[in-house]
C-alpha positions in Angstrom: 29.5 129.2 136.6 26.3 131.3 136.6 25.4 134.2 134.4 29.0 134.1 133.0 30.5 134.5 136.5 32.2 132.2 138.9 30.5 131.5 142.2 32.5 132.8 145.1 32.2 134.7 148.4 31.7 138.0 146.6 28.7 136.7 144.6 25.6 138.7 145.4 22.6 136.8 146.5 20.1 138.6 144.1 22.1 137.7 141.1 22.6 134.1 142.2 18.9 133.6 142.9 17.9 135.3 139.7 20.1 133.1 137.5 20.0 129.9 139.6 16.7 129.8 141.6 17.2 126.1 142.3 19.8 127.0 145.0 17.1 128.7 147.1 16.4 125.6 149.3 20.1 125.6 150.3 19.9 129.2 151.4 16.6 128.6 153.1 18.0 125.8 155.1 20.5 128.2 156.6 17.9 130.9 157.4 17.1 132.8 154.3 13.4 131.9 154.3 11.6 134.8 152.7 14.3 137.4 153.7 14.6 140.1 151.0 11.7 138.8 148.9 12.1 136.6 145.7 15.7 137.6 145.1 16.9 137.7 148.6 18.7 140.5 150.5 21.4 142.7 148.8 24.4 141.0 150.4 27.1 138.6 149.3 27.3 134.9 149.8 30.3 135.5 152.1 28.4 138.0 154.3 25.3 135.7 154.4 27.5 132.8 155.6 29.1 135.1 158.3 25.8 136.5 159.5 24.1 133.1 159.6 27.0 131.4 161.3 27.6 129.0 158.4 31.0 127.8 157.1 31.5 129.7 153.9 33.4 126.9 152.1 30.7 124.4 152.9 28.0 126.7 151.8 29.8 127.3 148.4 30.1 123.6 147.9 26.4 123.0 148.6 25.4 125.9 146.3 27.7 124.5 143.5 26.0 121.1 143.9 22.5 122.7 143.7 23.4 124.7 140.7 24.3 121.5 138.8 20.7 120.3 139.1 18.4 122.1 136.6 15.3 123.7 138.2 12.4 121.4 137.5 8.9 122.8 136.7 9.9 126.1 138.4 9.5 124.3 141.8 12.1 126.7 143.3 10.2 129.7 142.1 6.9 128.3 143.3 8.5 127.9 146.8 9.7 131.5 146.6 6.2 132.8 145.7 4.6 130.8 148.6 3.9 133.5 151.1 4.5 131.4 154.2 3.1 132.9 157.4 6.4 133.0 159.3 8.4 134.7 156.5 7.6 138.2 157.5 6.1 137.8 160.9 8.1 140.6 162.3 6.2 143.2 160.2 2.9 143.4 162.0 4.7 143.4 165.4 7.1 146.3 164.3 4.2 148.3 162.8 2.1 147.8 166.0 5.1 148.8 168.1 5.5 152.0 166.1 1.8 152.9 166.5 1.9 152.2 170.2 5.0 154.3 170.9 3.6 157.2 168.8 0.3 157.2 170.8 0.1 155.5 174.2 3.9 155.3 174.7 6.3 158.2 174.0 3.7 160.7 172.8 1.6 160.3 175.9 4.7 160.4 178.0 5.8 163.6 176.3 2.4 165.1 177.1 2.7 164.1 180.8 6.2 165.5 180.9 5.0 168.9 179.5 2.4 169.1 182.3 5.1 168.3 184.8 7.5 170.8 183.2 5.2 173.8 183.1 3.6 173.2 186.5 7.0 172.6 188.1 5.9 169.5 190.0 6.2 165.8 189.4 2.8 165.4 191.2 1.0 167.3 188.5 0.0 164.0 186.8 -1.8 161.1 188.4 -0.1 157.9 189.4 -2.3 155.7 187.2 -1.6 157.9 184.2 2.1 157.5 184.7 1.8 153.8 185.2 -0.4 153.3 182.2 2.1 155.2 180.0 5.0 153.2 181.5 3.1 150.0 180.9 2.5 150.9 177.2 6.3 151.5 176.8 7.3 148.2 178.3 4.7 146.0 176.7 3.9 147.9 173.5 7.2 149.5 172.6 9.8 147.1 174.0 7.6 143.9 174.2 6.2 144.1 170.6 9.6 144.8 169.0 11.3 142.0 171.0 8.5 139.6 170.1 8.6 140.5 166.4 12.4 140.3 166.2 12.5 137.0 168.1 9.9 135.3 166.0 11.7 136.4 162.8 15.4 136.0 163.7 15.7 133.3 166.4 14.6 130.4 164.1 17.0 131.6 161.4 19.8 131.7 164.0 19.1 128.0 164.5 18.7 127.2 160.8 15.1 126.1 161.3 11.5 127.4 160.9 9.2 129.0 163.5 7.0 126.5 165.2 3.3 127.3 165.4 3.3 130.6 163.4 -0.5 131.0 163.7 -0.2 130.8 167.4 2.6 133.4 167.2 0.4 135.7 165.2 -2.4 135.2 167.8 0.0 136.5 170.5 0.2 139.8 168.7 -3.6 140.4 168.9 -3.8 139.2 172.5 -1.0 141.6 173.4 -2.5 144.5 171.5 -6.0 143.9 172.9 -4.6 143.7 176.4 -2.3 146.7 176.5 -4.6 149.1 174.6 -7.6 148.2 176.9 -5.5 148.4 180.0 -3.8 151.7 179.0 -7.1 153.3 178.4 -8.9 151.9 181.4 -6.3 152.1 184.1 -6.4 156.0 184.5 -10.2 155.8 184.5 -10.6 152.8 186.8 -9.0 154.7 189.7 -12.2 156.8 189.9 -14.6 154.4 188.3 -14.5 151.1 190.2 -16.8 149.3 187.7 -13.9 149.4 185.2 -11.5 147.6 187.5 -12.5 144.0 186.4 -12.1 145.0 182.7 -8.6 146.4 183.3 -7.5 143.3 185.2 -9.0 141.1 182.4 -7.0 143.0 179.9 -3.9 142.3 181.9 -4.8 138.6 181.8 -4.7 138.8 178.0 -1.1 140.1 178.2 -0.2 137.2 180.4 -1.6 134.8 177.7 0.4 136.6 175.0 3.7 136.4 176.8 3.1 132.8 177.7 2.5 131.9 174.1 5.6 133.8 173.1 7.8 131.9 175.5 6.3 128.5 174.5 6.6 129.1 170.8 10.3 130.1 171.1 11.1 127.1 173.4 9.4 124.8 170.9 11.3 126.3 168.0 14.6 125.9 169.9 13.8 122.3 170.7 12.7 121.5 167.2 15.9 122.8 165.7 17.9 120.0 167.1 20.8 122.4 167.7 22.4 123.0 171.1 21.9 126.3 172.8 24.6 128.9 172.3 25.8 131.2 175.2 23.6 134.1 174.0 20.6 131.7 174.1 21.0 131.4 177.8 20.7 135.2 178.1 17.5 135.1 176.0 16.1 132.2 178.0 16.7 134.1 181.3 15.1 137.2 179.8 12.1 135.2 178.7 11.8 133.9 182.3 11.9 137.4 183.7 9.4 138.5 181.1 6.9 135.9 182.3 7.6 136.8 185.9 7.1 140.5 185.5 3.9 140.0 183.5 2.3 138.0 186.3 3.7 140.4 188.9 2.4 143.4 187.0 -1.1 141.9 186.6 -1.4 141.2 190.4 0.1 144.7 191.1 -2.5 146.3 188.8 -5.4 144.7 190.6 -4.0 145.7 194.0 -3.5 149.3 193.1 -6.8 149.7 191.4 -8.6 148.2 194.5 -6.7 150.2 197.1 -9.0 151.5 199.8 -7.7 155.1 199.8 -4.8 157.2 198.6 -2.6 156.3 201.5 -3.1 152.6 200.9 -2.2 153.2 197.2 1.0 155.1 198.1 2.0 152.3 200.5 1.5 149.7 197.7 3.5 151.8 195.2 6.4 152.3 197.7 6.5 148.6 198.5 6.1 146.9 195.2 6.6 149.2 192.2 10.4 149.6 192.5 11.1 145.9 192.4 8.7 145.5 189.4 10.6 148.1 187.4 13.9 146.4 188.2 12.6 143.1 186.8 11.2 144.8 183.7 14.3 146.9 182.9 17.3 144.9 184.3 15.7 141.4 184.0 13.7 141.4 180.8 15.0 144.3 178.6 18.7 144.3 179.7 19.3 140.5 179.5 17.4 140.2 176.2 19.4 143.0 174.6 22.8 141.9 176.0 22.0 138.4 174.8 21.1 139.4 171.3 24.1 141.7 171.1 26.4 138.8 171.5 24.9 137.3 168.3 24.6 140.4 166.1 27.9 142.3 166.9 30.2 139.5 165.7 28.0 138.2 162.9 26.5 141.4 161.5 29.4 143.8 162.0 32.4 141.5 162.2 33.3 142.4 165.8 35.2 140.2 168.2 33.6 136.9 169.2 32.5 137.0 172.9 34.4 134.9 175.4 32.2 132.0 176.5 33.7 131.9 180.0 33.2 135.7 180.5 29.6 135.5 179.1 28.6 132.6 181.3 30.1 134.2 184.4 28.5 137.5 183.6 25.1 135.9 183.2 25.3 134.3 186.6 26.4 137.6 188.2 23.7 139.6 186.4 20.9 137.3 187.6 22.3 137.3 191.1 22.5 141.1 191.0 18.9 141.4 190.0 17.7 139.1 192.8 19.7 141.2 195.2 18.1 144.4 193.9 14.6 143.1 194.1 15.0 141.5 197.5 16.8 144.5 198.8 14.1 146.9 197.8 11.3 144.7 199.3 13.2 144.2 202.6 14.1 147.9 202.8 10.4 148.7 202.9 9.3 145.9 205.1 12.2 145.3 207.5 14.2 148.6 207.7 16.5 150.8 205.7 19.5 148.8 206.7 18.6 146.3 203.9 19.3 149.0 201.3 22.9 147.8 201.4 21.6 144.6 199.7 20.0 146.6 196.9 23.2 148.7 196.5 25.3 145.5 196.4 23.2 144.3 193.6 23.6 147.5 191.7 27.4 147.3 192.1 27.4 143.7 190.8 25.2 144.7 187.9 27.4 147.6 186.8 30.6 145.6 187.2 29.3 142.6 185.2 28.0 144.7 182.4 31.2 146.7 182.2 33.4 143.6 182.0 31.2 141.8 179.6 30.7 144.6 177.1 34.4 145.6 177.3 35.3 142.1 176.1 33.3 142.7 172.9 35.4 145.6 171.7 32.3 147.3 170.2 34.2 150.6 169.6 36.9 148.9 167.6 36.9 149.2 163.8 34.1 147.0 162.4 34.4 144.7 159.4 30.9 145.6 158.1 30.0 149.1 159.2 26.6 150.7 158.3 24.2 153.3 159.6 22.8 151.3 162.5 26.1 150.9 164.3 26.1 154.5 165.7 22.7 153.7 167.4 24.1 150.5 169.0 27.3 152.0 170.2 25.6 155.0 171.6 23.0 152.8 173.3 25.8 151.1 175.2 27.3 154.4 176.1 23.9 155.3 177.7 23.9 152.0 179.5 27.2 152.9 181.1 25.9 156.3 182.0 22.8 154.9 183.6 24.7 152.3 185.6 27.3 154.9 186.6 24.6 157.2 187.9 23.1 154.3 189.7 26.4 153.5 191.5 26.8 157.2 192.3 23.3 157.5 193.9 24.6 157.5 197.5 27.2 160.1 196.7 24.6 162.3 195.1 22.1 161.8 197.9 24.4 162.0 200.9 27.1 164.4 199.7 26.1 166.5 196.7 22.5 167.2 197.4 22.9 168.4 201.0 25.7 170.6 199.8 23.9 172.0 196.7 20.3 172.1 197.8 20.0 171.4 201.6 16.5 172.7 201.8 15.1 170.7 198.8 12.4 168.1 199.4 14.7 165.3 198.2 17.4 166.3 200.7 14.8 166.4 203.5 13.2 163.1 202.5 16.5 161.3 202.1 15.8 160.1 198.6 15.7 161.8 195.2 12.9 160.6 193.0 14.1 163.0 190.3 17.6 161.5 190.3 16.4 157.9 190.3 14.0 158.7 187.5 16.9 160.1 185.5 18.8 156.9 186.0 15.8 154.9 184.6 15.3 157.3 181.7 18.9 156.9 180.7 18.5 153.1 180.4 15.0 153.0 179.0 15.4 155.6 176.3 19.1 156.0 175.9 19.9 152.3 176.0 16.7 150.3 175.2 15.1 152.6 172.7 18.3 153.3 170.8 19.0 149.6 170.6 15.5 149.0 169.1 16.0 151.8 166.6 19.5 150.6 165.6 18.6 146.9 165.2 15.4 147.7 163.3 17.3 150.1 161.0 19.6 147.1 160.3 17.2 144.2 159.8 14.2 145.9 158.1 16.0 146.9 154.9 17.6 143.5 154.7 14.4 141.6 155.2 12.8 143.8 152.5 15.5 143.3 149.9 16.8 146.9 150.1 20.5 147.7 150.3 20.9 149.5 153.6 23.8 151.5 152.2 21.6 153.3 149.7 19.3 154.6 152.4 19.5 157.8 154.5 21.9 157.6 157.4 19.1 158.5 159.9 21.2 161.2 161.6 18.1 163.3 162.2 16.3 160.7 164.5 19.6 159.8 166.1 20.4 163.3 167.1 16.9 164.2 168.2 16.5 161.2 170.5 20.0 161.7 172.0 19.6 165.4 172.6 16.2 164.8 174.1 17.5 162.1 176.3 20.4 164.2 177.4 18.2 167.2 178.3 15.8 164.9 180.2 18.5 163.2 182.3 20.4 166.3 183.2 17.2 168.5 183.5 15.4 166.0 185.8 18.4 165.8 188.1 18.7 169.6 188.2 15.0 169.9 189.3 16.3 169.0 192.8 18.4 172.1 192.8 16.4 174.7 190.8 12.8 175.0 189.5 14.1 176.6 186.3 15.1 173.1 185.1 11.5 171.9 184.9 10.7 173.5 181.5 13.9 172.0 180.0 12.7 168.6 181.3 9.3 169.2 179.8 10.5 170.1 176.3 12.9 167.1 176.1 10.1 164.7 175.4 9.1 166.6 172.3 12.6 166.1 170.8 12.5 162.3 171.6 9.0 161.9 170.1 10.1 163.8 167.0 13.1 161.5 166.5 11.0 158.4 167.0 8.3 159.6 164.6 11.0 160.3 161.9 12.5 156.9 162.4 9.1 155.2 162.6 7.9 156.8 159.4 11.1 155.7 157.6 10.7 152.1 158.8 7.0 152.1 157.9 7.8 153.1 154.3 10.4 150.3 154.0 8.0 147.7 155.4 5.3 148.9 153.0 7.6 148.6 150.0 7.4 152.3 149.3 11.1 153.1 149.9 13.8 151.6 147.7 16.8 153.6 148.8 17.3 155.8 145.8 19.1 158.9 147.1 19.7 162.3 145.5 23.3 163.0 144.4 25.5 164.1 147.3 27.4 167.3 147.5 30.8 166.8 145.9 29.6 164.0 143.6 31.7 163.4 140.4 30.6 165.5 137.5 31.2 165.0 133.8 34.5 166.5 132.8 35.8 166.7 136.3 39.0 164.9 137.3 38.6 161.9 139.5 39.7 162.3 143.2 40.2 160.0 146.1 37.0 161.2 147.7 34.7 160.1 144.8 32.9 156.9 145.1 33.8 153.9 143.0 30.2 153.4 141.9 29.8 157.0 140.7 33.1 156.8 138.8 31.9 153.7 136.9 28.4 155.0 136.4 29.8 158.1 134.7 32.8 156.4 133.0 32.0 152.7 132.5 35.0 152.4 130.2 37.3 152.7 133.3 36.2 149.3 134.6 39.2 147.6 133.0 41.6 149.9 134.8 40.0 149.0 138.2 40.3 145.3 137.3 44.0 145.7 136.3 44.6 147.2 139.8 43.1 144.2 141.6 39.4 145.3 142.0 38.2 141.9 141.1 34.8 142.1 142.9 33.8 144.7 140.4 33.4 141.9 137.8 30.1 141.3 139.5 27.5 143.8 138.2 25.6 143.8 141.5 28.8 144.5 143.4 29.3 147.5 141.1 25.8 148.7 141.8 25.3 148.2 145.5 28.7 147.9 147.2 30.9 150.2 145.1 28.2 152.8 145.3 29.0 153.5 148.9 32.8 153.1 149.0 35.1 156.0 148.1 38.2 155.3 146.0 40.4 156.1 149.1 38.5 153.6 151.3 38.7 150.9 148.6 42.4 151.5 148.2 42.9 151.2 152.0 40.8 148.0 152.0 42.9 146.4 149.2 46.2 147.9 150.5 46.7 149.7 147.2 48.5 153.0 146.8 45.8 155.4 145.4 48.2 157.7 143.4 49.1 155.2 140.6 45.4 154.3 140.3 44.3 157.9 140.1 47.0 158.5 137.5 45.8 155.7 135.3 42.1 156.7 135.6 42.6 160.3 134.9 45.1 159.6 132.0 42.1 158.2 130.1 40.0 161.2 130.8 42.2 164.3 130.7 45.8 165.4 130.4 48.0 164.8 133.4 48.0 168.5 134.4 44.3 168.3 135.2 44.8 165.8 138.0 48.4 166.1 139.2 47.4 168.8 141.7 45.4 166.2 143.5 48.4 163.9 144.3 49.5 165.5 147.6 45.9 165.0 148.9 45.5 161.4 147.8 49.0 160.4 149.1 47.7 160.9 152.6 45.3 158.1 151.9 48.0 155.5 151.9 48.1 153.1 154.8 48.4 149.4 155.4 45.2 147.7 156.6 46.4 144.2 156.5 43.8 143.2 159.1 40.9 144.0 156.7 39.3 140.7 155.7 37.8 139.1 152.6 39.2 140.9 149.6 42.5 139.9 148.0 45.7 142.0 148.5 47.1 143.1 145.2 50.6 144.8 145.5 51.2 147.7 143.2 54.7 148.7 142.2 
C-alpha cells in the first residue's frame, strides 16, 4: 500500500515517487533516469513497463520489495536531485537542431526556393549555396536530432547509462562548430580560395563529432551486457553509413571547392553528388528511422511486434539496394548509361523491402496508446511510400509522360528531369524524415519533462502547414517541367513548411525550458454547471464539476478512477463514450445513473438515442477490467 492505494499497473509514477521515493532506483535501473524530473513522467506503471520492455509483474514485485524498505536519510531524494550529465542530454541537441533548421536549414532553403520560384529557373541560385543549405539540413537538422535522441533513449532501451557523457556533449560542440563554419564559408570559398582550407577544416570537425557519436553508442551497447535486438542492427548499419557519408562529404567538399573551373565543378557534381545523397538519405536517415520505428511503434503505441525474420531479411535487402543505387550511379557516369539498370534495380529493391517491412507493422491499425504524435508518424510513412512510388515511376515519367506532355522541355531533350528527381527527394526528406522528427520529438519531449502529453495542444497547425507545403513543393516542382506558371507555387511552398517548423519548434522550446505545463483553455462543448451529462463529455470534466459522482463511476467498474492522478491526467482526455467502449460498458445505464443525481430524468432522456450509438464490443482493448452491466 502507498498513499492509501494499492500498487498496480494503473498506479501513476508521479504519485508513486512522491509517496515512496525509495523505489526510484528500481525505475532508474529500467531506464527512468531523470525522465520527467523528480516525480517522473505522467504515465502509469503498466505503460512504463510496456514502453521500457520490462515484464510488468516482475516490475511490480520489485517495486513492492523496495517500498517495504524505508527511505534512509533521503538518499533516494538526493539521487533524484543529482543533476547527472546524461539525464537530459537530448535537450541541447534538440535546441541546437531547432536553431539550425530555422536559420541555415529550412529558412535558408525557403529563401533559395523563393529566388528560384520568382525567376523561373533552378539555376538562379549557386551550386555551393544549395549544397551548404542541404548540408545544414542533413547534419544540423537530421544529425543533431538523431544524436540527441540516441544519446537519451538508446541507453534506456538497454536499461543502462550512457557511457562517456562528457565526450557525448563534446560531440555537440564539434558538430555545431563544423556545420556552422562550413555552411557560412562554402558559398564564399567558391570565389575566395583563401577560405577553402577553413571550410575543409570545419568539415573535419564534423568527422570527429560523428566518430565520437558512433563510439559512444557502441561503448554504451557493449557496457549494457544485453544482446542486440533486431532494431539495433538497423541502427548499427545507419551509424556505419553516417560515418561513411561524413568522410565522403568531407572529401567531396574539398574537391568541389578546388575545382579548376565551372566545367570541372559540374563534372564532379554529376559524378559524385548523386551517390552521396543516396547514402545520406537512404543509408543514414532511412535506416535509422526504420530501425527506431521498430522500437517505438510497438512499445510507445501498442502496435504489432515486428516479425524478426521479416526485419532481418528487409535489412539485408535494404543495404543491398543502397549498394546497387550507389554503384549504379557511379558506373552510369563512368562506364555508360547502360549501368542505370543497376541503379533502378536498387530502387525497386528498396521500395519493395520498405513496403513489405512497414506493412507487417500494421501502423494504421487501431493503437493501444494513441496521442497527438501518431498522426505525424503515420503521415511520414505515407510520404515515404509516395517518394518511393515516384522513384519507381521515374522511367515512366521520363520516357512516356514527359515526351507526351512537354516534348520541347529541357528535361525531355536532356533525357533526365532534375525537377522530378528533386521532388522525389523532397518527399522523403521533408515528408518522411522531417515529419518523423517532429512526431517523435512531440512524443518524447513532454514525457522527459514530466508534462502529460494529453494536456497539450494537438499540433494540428504545424502538421497541416508542413504537409500542405510539402504537397505544393512536390507537385509544383514536377509541374515546372510542363509549365513555368508552377514556379511561383513551388517558391511559396517553402514559406508554409518553415512556418510549420517554427510553430512546432517554438512549442518544443517552451516545453524544454519548463515554460509550458499543458494547461489548456476549456474546449467548445465542455460541460457546464446545470447541464445534463452527455456521452461526448470527458470523464475528467464531469468529475471536476461534480466530484460527488465518483462513487457512481466506481460502481460501474471505473476502478482506475480511485487513483487521483488517473482522474487528473488520464480521465481528462477520455470522453464518457470512449471510456465505455474501452470497458465494454453500455453508456445508457451509466448516463441514467449520473443524471439521476443531477436532474430529473426528463432533462437527459432525450440524449439516450444518441448515446446508444456508442455501444460496441471492444474486447481486444487491453489493460482495464471488463465489467458487465445488466
